C-alpha positions in Angstrom: 28.7 -96.6 -91.9 25.1 -96.6 -90.8 24.9 -97.0 -87.2 26.4 -98.3 -84.0 24.2 -98.5 -80.7 21.3 -96.8 -82.6 23.4 -93.6 -83.8 25.2 -92.9 -86.7 29.3 -93.4 -86.7 30.9 -90.3 -87.6 30.6 -90.4 -91.4 28.3 -87.8 -93.0 27.8 -88.7 -96.7 24.4 -87.2 -97.4 24.2 -88.4 -101.0 24.7 -91.9 -99.9 22.1 -91.3 -97.1 19.7 -90.1 -99.6 20.2 -92.8 -102.1 19.5 -95.2 -99.2 16.5 -93.3 -98.2 15.1 -93.5 -101.7 15.7 -97.2 -101.8 13.7 -97.5 -98.6 10.9 -95.5 -99.8 10.5 -97.7 -102.6 11.1 -101.2 -101.0 9.6 -100.6 -97.5 5.9 -100.7 -98.6 6.4 -103.9 -100.7 8.0 -105.6 -97.5 5.6 -104.6 -94.9 2.5 -105.4 -96.9 3.9 -109.2 -96.7 2.7 -109.3 -93.0 -0.7 -110.3 -92.0 -2.8 -107.8 -90.1 -2.3 -110.0 -86.9 1.5 -109.8 -87.4 1.3 -106.0 -88.1 -0.7 -105.3 -85.1 0.9 -107.7 -82.5 2.7 -106.2 -79.7 5.5 -108.2 -78.3 4.8 -106.8 -74.8 2.2 -104.3 -73.3 5.1 -101.5 -73.3 6.3 -102.3 -76.9 5.1 -101.0 -80.2 3.6 -103.2 -82.8 5.2 -103.1 -86.4 2.6 -100.6 -87.5 3.2 -98.4 -84.4 6.9 -98.4 -85.2 5.7 -97.1 -88.7 3.8 -94.6 -87.0 6.9 -93.6 -85.0 8.8 -93.4 -88.3 6.2 -90.9 -89.4 6.7 -88.8 -86.4 10.4 -88.9 -86.9 10.1 -87.6 -90.6 7.9 -84.9 -89.5 10.2 -83.7 -86.7 13.3 -84.3 -88.9 11.9 -82.3 -91.9 11.3 -79.5 -89.8 14.8 -79.7 -88.4 16.5 -80.1 -91.8 14.8 -76.9 -92.9 15.1 -74.8 -89.8 18.9 -75.6 -89.4 19.6 -73.8 -92.6 18.2 -70.5 -91.4 18.1 -70.2 -87.6 20.8 -69.0 -85.5 23.8 -71.5 -85.0 24.4 -73.8 -83.3 21.0 -75.4 -83.8 19.8 -77.2 -80.7 17.6 -80.3 -81.4 14.4 -80.3 -79.5 13.3 -83.7 -78.6 9.7 -84.9 -79.0 7.4 -87.1 -77.0 7.8 -90.3 -79.0 5.4 -92.6 -77.0 2.7 -90.1 -76.5 2.7 -89.3 -80.2 2.3 -93.0 -81.1 -0.7 -93.2 -78.6 -2.3 -89.8 -79.7 -2.0 -90.5 -83.3 -3.6 -94.0 -82.7 -1.2 -95.6 -85.5 -2.4 -99.0 -84.3 -6.0 -98.3 -85.7 -5.2 -96.6 -89.1 -5.3 -98.3 -92.4 -1.8 -99.5 -93.4 -2.2 -97.7 -96.8 -2.8 -94.4 -95.2 0.3 -94.7 -93.1 2.4 -95.8 -95.9 1.4 -92.8 -98.1 2.0 -90.4 -95.4 5.5 -92.1 -94.6 6.5 -92.0 -98.2 5.2 -88.5 -98.8 7.2 -87.2 -95.9 10.4 -88.9 -96.9 10.1 -87.8 -100.6 10.0 -84.2 -99.2 13.1 -84.9 -97.1 14.8 -86.2 -100.1 14.0 -83.0 -102.1 14.9 -80.8 -99.2 18.3 -82.5 -98.5 19.4 -82.6 -102.2 18.8 -78.7 -102.4 20.8 -77.8 -99.5 23.8 -75.7 -100.2 27.0 -77.6 -99.6 28.3 -75.2 -97.1 25.1 -75.4 -94.9 25.9 -79.2 -94.3 28.6 -78.1 -92.1 26.4 -76.0 -89.9 26.8 -76.9 -86.2 24.1 -78.7 -84.5 23.7 -79.8 -80.7 21.9 -83.1 -80.8 21.0 -82.7 -77.2 20.7 -86.5 -76.5 23.1 -89.2 -75.2 25.9 -87.7 -77.7 27.3 -84.5 -75.9 29.5 -83.5 -78.7 28.5 -80.9 -81.4 27.5 -82.4 -84.8 26.7 -81.0 -88.2 23.5 -80.8 -90.4 25.1 -83.5 -92.6 25.5 -85.8 -89.7 22.0 -85.2 -88.4 20.6 -86.1 -91.8 22.7 -89.3 -92.1 21.7 -90.3 -88.5 18.0 -90.0 -89.5 18.6 -92.6 -92.0 20.5 -94.7 -89.6 17.6 -94.4 -87.2 15.1 -95.7 -89.9 17.4 -98.6 -90.5 17.5 -99.4 -86.8 13.7 -99.6 -86.7 13.6 -101.6 -90.1 15.6 -104.3 -88.3 12.9 -104.2 -85.6 10.2 -104.8 -88.0 12.0 -107.3 -90.1 14.4 -109.3 -87.8 16.5 -111.8 -88.9 
């Protein structure tokens, strides 16, 4: 269900996605704290993010998606996704030099709010049309965008915890 080539397959089970997100919220901090500082901050290449910077990217993703999940419910349809400057945000927020606990608290808080918002979306709004504006050229739904958010997170977790 979760993803193929970085994007969600056509399934849109938001209840399953929120169940998975709640599991991630609880398990991810425990897992990432098993890495040493050197392992967290190591960059595999000069143009690649460290594990800690990937966590920072997931914070930026949560901020942007929380905004999307709320706006899609009241702005004119179809809603067009506005992309954000991922690399620049990681640099400007200087995630590499922040305490891990600070980043984890922020990531968990944002994702708890996402779970709250999504669980309170009226069922008919889950079918609102959304233009993803990226490699996918077909119209999607709010439900699909929500599930794709969790798939995106799972993709980055595989980068943080390879193997």
